[in-house]
Backbone as CSV, one residue per row, in Angstrom:
resi,resn,N_x,N_y,N_z,CA_x,CA_y,CA_z,C_x,C_y,C_z
1,MET,113.872,103.577,88.120,112.718,103.434,88.920,111.377,103.162,87.869
2,SER,110.522,102.348,88.564,109.201,101.879,87.420,107.874,102.660,87.817
3,THR,107.283,102.515,86.881,105.979,103.673,86.861,105.308,103.558,87.623
4,PRO,105.021,102.864,88.430,104.227,102.558,89.555,104.709,103.447,90.969
5,THR,106.059,102.894,90.696,106.835,103.836,91.978,106.680,105.263,91.514
6,LEU,106.848,105.976,90.530,107.130,107.358,90.135,105.545,107.323,90.520
7,THR,104.697,107.187,90.030,103.288,107.302,90.230,102.877,107.495,91.759
8,ARG,103.241,106.321,92.799,102.773,106.210,94.238,103.695,107.603,94.650
9,GLY,104.695,108.189,93.921,105.158,109.171,94.776,104.655,110.528,94.542
10,ARG,103.910,110.761,93.573,103.005,112.018,92.913,102.045,111.880,93.375
11,THR,101.461,110.979,93.975,100.024,110.779,94.362,99.823,110.738,96.318
12,ARG,100.373,111.145,96.919,100.206,111.254,98.670,99.508,111.730,99.236
13,PHE,98.667,112.015,98.374,97.190,112.382,98.782,96.615,111.099,99.635
14,PRO,95.846,110.983,100.841,95.291,110.271,101.408,93.664,110.170,100.849
15,SER,93.991,108.643,100.385,92.491,108.478,99.613,91.477,108.089,101.107
16,ALA,91.723,108.359,101.953,90.949,108.029,103.440,90.200,109.486,103.246
17,VAL,90.962,110.673,102.828,90.160,112.045,103.060,88.829,112.186,102.089
18,PRO,89.046,111.921,100.766,87.886,112.018,99.400,86.782,111.041,100.275
19,VAL,87.080,109.664,100.368,86.197,108.336,100.823,85.357,109.173,102.109
20,ALA,85.899,109.998,103.373,85.777,110.559,104.336,84.724,111.484,104.323
21,LEU,84.826,112.400,103.202,84.499,113.794,102.756,83.367,113.466,101.937
22,GLY,83.046,112.214,101.042,82.036,111.671,100.424,80.992,111.449,101.146
23,LEU,81.037,110.606,102.333,80.102,110.090,103.252,79.548,111.183,104.342
24,ALA,80.609,111.723,104.978,80.074,112.523,105.793,79.846,113.572,105.523
25,ALA,80.277,114.445,104.700,79.637,115.719,104.222,78.596,115.624,103.297
26,GLY,78.908,114.594,102.296,77.585,114.303,101.351,76.461,114.104,102.229
27,PHE,76.253,113.182,103.583,75.372,113.642,104.540,74.917,114.795,105.008
28,GLY,75.862,115.482,105.713,75.722,116.695,106.653,74.847,117.896,105.483
29,ILE,75.401,117.919,104.210,74.756,118.618,103.311,73.452,118.160,102.835
30,ALA,73.220,116.976,102.659,71.674,116.661,102.366,71.223,116.690,103.720
31,GLN,71.264,116.959,105.027,70.434,116.853,106.058,70.120,118.844,106.219
32,ALA,71.617,119.179,106.024,71.127,120.572,106.094,70.622,121.317,105.499
33,THR,70.805,121.181,103.919,69.804,121.704,102.775,68.616,121.353,102.517
34,GLY,68.511,119.518,103.179,66.997,118.983,102.702,67.374,118.917,100.968
35,ASN,68.626,118.784,100.627,68.496,118.666,99.136,69.412,117.286,99.133
36,ARG,68.515,115.886,99.167,69.383,114.704,98.968,70.229,114.977,97.540
37,ALA,69.628,115.500,96.769,70.570,115.041,95.261,71.958,115.994,95.597
38,LEU,71.972,116.760,96.179,73.224,117.693,96.494,74.190,117.084,97.214
39,GLY,73.875,116.274,98.010,74.418,115.343,99.099,74.919,114.049,98.277
40,GLY,73.917,113.641,97.258,74.490,112.860,96.200,75.677,113.357,95.526
41,VAL,75.709,114.298,94.907,76.676,114.936,94.027,78.388,114.550,94.819
42,VAL,77.962,115.186,96.025,79.324,115.499,97.209,79.613,114.096,97.327
43,PHE,78.699,112.636,97.635,79.390,111.677,97.448,79.914,111.208,96.289
44,ALA,79.279,111.658,95.325,79.690,110.936,93.813,81.201,111.529,93.804
45,ALA,81.333,112.552,94.105,82.647,113.516,93.628,83.383,112.771,95.361
46,GLY,83.535,112.352,96.007,84.510,111.787,96.814,84.712,110.555,96.456
47,GLY,83.667,109.783,95.558,83.689,108.185,95.532,84.632,108.380,94.070
48,LEU,84.344,109.523,93.195,85.215,109.691,91.903,86.659,109.874,92.497
49,ALA,87.174,110.813,93.330,88.317,111.315,93.646,88.774,110.115,94.034
50,ALA,88.090,109.727,94.973,89.112,108.552,95.691,89.406,107.629,94.864
51,GLY,88.613,107.250,93.952,88.462,106.100,92.581,89.702,106.364,92.185
52,TRP,90.044,107.859,91.595,91.213,107.732,90.730,92.465,107.517,91.414
53,LEU,92.722,107.908,92.846,93.796,107.513,93.876,94.179,106.152,93.865
54,TRP,92.981,105.398,93.960,92.944,103.709,93.896,93.875,103.427,93.222
55,THR,92.973,103.908,92.074,93.542,103.177,90.296,94.915,103.572,90.455
56,ARG,95.338,104.626,90.643,97.002,105.307,90.487,97.457,104.607,91.467
57,ARG,96.883,104.026,92.494,98.479,103.526,93.451,98.016,101.974,93.526
58,ARG,96.927,101.544,93.307,96.694,100.304,92.989,96.327,99.281,92.006
59,GLY,95.891,100.069,90.526,95.170,99.109,89.659,93.540,99.443,89.563
60,LEU,93.391,98.963,88.998,91.946,98.735,88.443,91.194,97.892,89.639
61,ALA,91.827,96.405,89.298,90.671,95.792,90.150,90.394,96.357,91.832
62,VAL,91.678,97.008,92.311,91.564,97.272,93.678,90.894,98.169,94.259
63,ALA,90.864,99.220,92.954,90.175,100.182,93.022,88.493,99.923,92.990
64,ALA,88.280,99.023,91.959,86.537,97.892,91.552,86.272,97.845,92.931
65,GLY,87.144,97.128,93.942,86.612,96.581,95.356,86.949,97.104,96.106
66,LEU,87.498,98.777,96.271,87.379,99.664,96.912,86.104,100.325,96.932
67,GLY,86.003,100.734,95.344,84.282,101.327,95.475,83.449,100.681,95.563
68,VAL,83.433,99.210,95.610,82.363,98.438,95.754,82.053,98.679,97.813
69,ALA,83.114,98.458,98.306,83.203,98.859,99.759,82.623,100.287,99.793
70,TYR,82.889,101.722,99.240,82.708,103.134,99.550,80.911,102.608,99.006
71,LEU,80.447,102.020,98.235,79.200,101.659,97.956,78.199,100.998,99.374
72,VAL,79.012,100.099,99.406,78.615,99.435,100.925,78.273,99.809,102.137
73,ALA,79.420,101.192,102.014,79.361,101.539,103.402,77.897,102.755,103.116
74,PHE,77.543,102.984,102.203,76.696,104.106,101.934,75.261,103.541,102.368
75,VAL,75.273,102.523,101.644,74.020,101.269,101.887,73.867,101.103,103.173
76,LEU,75.206,100.457,104.194,75.182,100.189,105.064,74.829,101.196,106.348
77,ALA,75.276,102.486,106.019,74.835,103.699,106.735,73.169,103.723,106.899
78,HIS,72.704,103.459,105.848,71.224,103.536,105.614,70.414,102.656,106.323
79,VAL,70.916,101.387,106.456,70.139,100.300,106.744,70.760,100.594,108.192
80,LEU,71.599,100.895,109.202,72.117,101.177,110.549,70.901,102.168,110.684
81,ALA,70.762,103.477,109.982,69.836,104.464,110.462,68.334,103.959,110.254
82,LEU,67.893,103.707,109.033,66.288,103.585,108.865,65.962,101.938,109.192
83,GLY,66.637,101.364,109.016,66.181,99.732,109.542,66.337,99.359,110.551
84,VAL,67.985,99.799,111.499,67.849,99.604,112.959,67.541,100.325,113.936
85,GLY,67.354,101.480,113.805,66.865,102.703,114.333,68.141,103.254,115.159
86,TRP,69.337,103.329,114.169,70.236,104.010,114.706,70.004,105.448,114.826
87,PRO,70.912,106.385,115.019,70.501,108.120,115.225,71.407,107.967,113.706
88,SER,71.254,108.790,112.985,71.501,108.948,111.583,73.152,109.159,111.379
89,TRP,73.394,110.323,112.694,74.942,110.436,112.563,75.620,109.448,113.019
90,LEU,75.097,108.951,114.059,76.002,107.714,114.358,76.306,106.635,113.297
91,ALA,75.387,106.456,112.315,75.673,105.221,111.621,76.555,105.742,110.431
92,VAL,76.517,107.201,110.385,77.511,107.623,109.120,78.922,107.866,109.798
93,ALA,78.662,108.014,110.879,80.028,107.827,111.174,80.883,106.951,111.285
94,LEU,80.104,106.017,111.750,80.837,104.428,111.918,81.369,103.917,110.333
95,VAL,80.216,104.273,109.614,80.701,103.227,108.409,81.525,104.576,107.755
96,THR,81.899,105.756,107.612,82.766,106.836,107.314,84.212,106.485,107.844
97,ILE,84.100,105.748,109.067,85.479,105.682,109.764,85.925,104.055,109.619
98,VAL,84.853,103.443,109.129,85.393,101.991,108.610,85.761,101.684,107.467
99,ALA,85.266,102.644,106.398,85.399,102.753,105.037,86.909,103.405,104.762
100,ALA,86.949,104.595,105.784,88.385,105.161,105.484,89.544,104.975,105.836
101,GLY,89.079,103.937,106.855,90.266,103.161,107.373,90.553,102.043,106.588
102,VAL,89.311,101.461,106.053,89.935,100.270,104.939,90.444,100.621,103.703
103,SER,90.342,102.103,103.160,91.255,102.462,102.104,92.244,103.149,102.301
104,SER,92.568,103.532,103.621,93.704,103.911,103.891,94.737,102.545,103.807
105,TRP,94.233,101.444,104.588,95.177,100.310,104.689,95.483,100.226,103.688
106,VAL,94.440,99.627,102.604,94.789,99.169,101.009,95.313,99.929,100.100
107,ALA,95.108,100.859,100.215,95.777,102.028,99.162,96.693,103.045,99.926
108,ASP,96.952,103.331,100.830,97.860,104.196,101.135,98.782,103.978,101.115
109,ARG,99.099,102.681,102.136,100.206,101.791,102.980,101.614,101.818,101.665
110,GLY,102.552,101.751,101.858,103.851,101.186,101.376,104.260,102.899,100.522
């Protein structure tokens, strides 16, 4: 068995979970506590956890691309809520679903 096959077998936790938690829970905690930095810590922790899974499963290049997508989702939620005027939860829900889906499709399949 090759090393990537062994690694994939040990890391079956879906990377979409920390992506969704980082985006949605980070927003929820920031809103509930009024502490944006605390929400940022949750967002960063979700990104780091997902990044670790992405790197183990697909390598550094794919992990970097998915990391950029994670950051773009964060920014897009702000653009949709603040710039376009969407309700905040709707913007966060939309980008969370898309980012988690992309993460799952790219890193968790196979």
